N, C-alpha and C positions, 0 to 999 in steps of 0.2 A: 700228215703228221701235226698232231698238238705242239703251238707253239711255234711254228715256223711258216711263218707268209706274210702277204701283205701289212705292214700296219704292227707287227708283231716281233716281238724282241733279234727274233732269227730272221728281219728284214731289214738289211741297212746296205741299201746298193752304192755301188762303187763311187769314191766321192769326186763331186766333179768340179773343185774350183783345185787350181795346178799348184796353186801358192797356199792351201793348207788341205793335204790328206782327208781328214776327218777320220772316221772311225773304219773301222775293218771288220772285216768280215771274215770268220773264218769259213764260211759255207756260201759266197756272195750268188745273188739269184736266184738260191737255191727251190722255192718253191715257186720260180718263174719257169724253170724248165719242167714243170710237170711231175716230178721222179713220183716212181711208185712206194710203198710204204716198203717196212723192211719182213716181213713177216709173208711169205709163203708166194706172194708176185714176185716176177722177174723185174732186175733193177738196169733201168737203163744208166750207164755211164755216161756223161757227159765228155765233151770235148774238151780239148786244151784251152779253145778258144772260149765257150763255153764257160765255161769254169773260173778263167780270168775276169769275164766281164764283156767279153765281145768287144767290137771295134770301140765305143769311146774310152773305155780300160786303157787299151792297145793306142791309141792316139795320146792318153794322158802320159800315157807310159814314153813314150821317142819323144814325144815333145818336152816335156822337161828333160828327161837325157839328153837331147842332142844341143839344149841350152847351156846343161851342165858341161859337155863335150867343146865348145867354146872355148868354155873358161879353162879348159885342162891345158896343163904345158906339155906334157905327154902327147896329146890325143888331136890337138887343137890342128899341129900341122898336117894332120890326115885330112883334114873335113875344111880344111881354110878356105876354101872352093866348094863350099857344100853349097848349092839351091835350100833356097826357102822351102823348097817342098816336099825336100827331102827325111823327114822326119813321120811326114804322113806316108810316103812308100815305104819306107822300114815298117810301120806300122801293120800295112794291106800283105807285107812279104809275111812277119808274123802271124795277120791274121790266117792266111791261106795255109802256110807250114804248121799251124796248132789244129787243124782241120777247121778251118771259118770259108765262108764264102772264096770261089778260086781271083777274086779282086785282083790281087798282083799278075796273075797268069793274062788274065783276060785283056788288062791293059797296059802291061808291059811286055810280056812276053817267056813269064816264068825262069826259071832258071837261070836259062841262058843269058837273060841281060842283068839278073843279078852277078853272075862273075864275071861278066865283062868289066862291071863296076871296080874290081878287086887288084884283074891283070895291072899288072907294070907298077901297083904301086909299093911296096918291099916294105910292108909292114913289119913292124921290127916285133918280135918275142914279147918284149914288154908290154908292147902297146896292145898286143892282142887281150894279153892278162889283164891290163887296166880296162880295157873297155869291157869285158865280162863282169870284174867286178864294180864299173860303173854302174853300169845297167841293170847286175842285180839289187844294188845300197839303192838306184832310181827307182827299184820294183817296191821294193820297201817304201819308199816316199808318198807313189802316187797309191797308195791302196792294192796292192797286188794280193790275191792270196796267200799268204804265210802258212798255209801246212807244208806240212814234210814232204807231202806224197805230189803237189804241182811243183812245189819249189825244187827238187829232185829230179821233175821234167824238165822245166823251164829253163834249170843253170844246166842239164846235160846235153838241152838244144843249144845254146851261148857257148858252149865249151867245143860240141862238134863244128857248128856253125862257123866258129870262129878259127879252127884250126883250118879248116878249110879255105875257108879269104886268105890267112896266112899261107898255107902253102901255093894258092894258084896267083897271089902277089908277086912269090920272087922269079925276080929277070928269068926268060928262058922257060918259064912256069909252061905246060901244054896240060890245060886240064879239057877233059872228052870237049867236042864242040855241042855235045847236048846229052843233058840228065834229065829224068823225071824229079818234077818238083819234090821237096820233101815235105812227109806226110809226118809229124811227130807226134807221136801220145803220150800213155801214163806210161809205158815201158816194166817196169817187174811191180811199182808200185800205185795200184789206181788207189783213187776216197777209197777208204776204209769206210769212213762214215758218210753216208747217201741221205 
């Protein structure tokens, strides 16, 4: 495609500095994925992981997000004992959920491990709502793609996953002892401009 590729106006990679998100792209990394043209050739739809910018983008997101969580009066009590590597683990989780490499499952055991982190935490509904809003706000700050298709899928997962965490956190909750790792995709709105 003309005008899209390394060194062109269509090629602005994700920002690398956590304090300065840099330029945002509607379709970061598009040329690097080798997508075929629109006319006649089949189009390979990238995963949410690829569209987001892969592991580096998710690491930026979770690193910045959990810095903000530590300063948030509503969320800080839930994460007061958060280990230093928690943001990295969440980035691995999100990467796998968004159909990237199975790093979280291979290192930690997948869904069962994540579910156990929420047992007995007694998350309040307003904390869940704040967690989703703060993570979506942080996605803007670190330059995750802001096209409506990606953000719809991204926020849908945050809503779905956080509601499961809320339910599993209640006293006496008995979630299933095992479940498959979720794999989140585009849903009803894949990217319309490849």
